[in-house]
C-alpha positions as CSV (number, residue, x, y, z in Angstrom):
1,M,-62.0,23.4,25.1
2,T,-63.2,19.8,25.3
3,K,-61.7,17.5,27.9
4,L,-60.0,15.3,25.4
5,L,-58.4,18.3,23.8
6,E,-57.2,19.5,27.3
7,I,-55.6,16.1,27.9
8,A,-53.9,16.2,24.4
9,V,-52.5,19.7,25.0
10,E,-51.2,18.8,28.4
11,K,-49.5,15.6,27.0
12,I,-48.1,17.8,24.1
13,S,-46.8,20.4,26.4
14,K,-44.5,17.9,28.1
15,L,-42.8,17.1,24.7
16,P,-39.6,18.8,23.5
17,G,-40.2,21.9,21.6
18,T,-39.4,20.5,18.2
19,E,-42.1,17.8,18.7
20,Q,-44.6,20.3,19.9
21,D,-44.0,22.3,16.6
22,E,-44.4,19.4,14.5
23,I,-47.7,18.4,16.1
24,A,-48.9,22.0,15.9
25,K,-48.1,22.0,12.2
26,I,-50.0,18.8,11.7
27,I,-53.1,20.2,13.5
28,L,-53.0,23.6,11.6
29,D,-52.5,21.8,8.2
30,E,-55.6,19.5,9.1
31,I,-57.7,22.6,10.0
32,K,-56.7,24.4,6.8
33,D,-57.4,21.1,4.6
34,E,-60.9,20.8,6.3
35,K,-61.8,24.4,5.4
36,V,-60.7,23.7,1.7
37,W,-62.8,20.6,1.6
38,Y,-65.8,22.2,3.3
39,N,-65.8,25.1,0.9
40,K,-65.4,22.9,-2.2
41,F,-68.4,20.7,-1.0
42,R,-70.4,23.8,0.0
43,N,-69.9,25.4,-3.4
44,S,-70.7,22.2,-5.4
45,Q,-74.1,21.3,-4.0
46,N,-76.0,22.7,-7.0
47,E,-73.6,20.9,-9.5
48,L,-74.1,17.7,-7.5
49,S,-77.8,18.0,-7.5
50,V,-77.8,18.5,-11.3
51,L,-75.7,15.3,-11.7
52,A,-77.9,13.3,-9.4
53,D,-81.0,14.5,-11.3
54,E,-79.4,13.4,-14.6
55,A,-78.3,10.1,-13.1
56,L,-81.8,9.3,-11.8
57,K,-83.3,10.3,-15.2
58,E,-80.9,7.9,-16.9
59,F,-81.8,5.2,-14.6
60,N,-85.5,5.8,-15.0
61,D,-85.2,5.9,-18.8
62,G,-83.5,2.5,-18.7
63,K,-80.1,4.0,-19.9
64,T,-78.1,2.3,-17.1
65,R,-77.3,-1.2,-16.2
66,P,-76.0,-3.1,-13.0
67,E,-72.1,-3.2,-12.6
68,E,-70.9,-6.6,-13.6
69,L,-68.6,-8.2,-11.0
């Protein structure tokens, strides 16, 4: 465990139980969300590569134009 996490856990442990549970829920939800995003990006690398190749080809073929402000 990192020093920063140790400090956070120590401070959290001094809070009332209901607040500890709320913070624990936030942390667990964040970990779950991170895993979901990681898996989505990990599984989409081939698709992103194909889209990037298509965009580069369109640019090289002169089929794109700068965004107007």
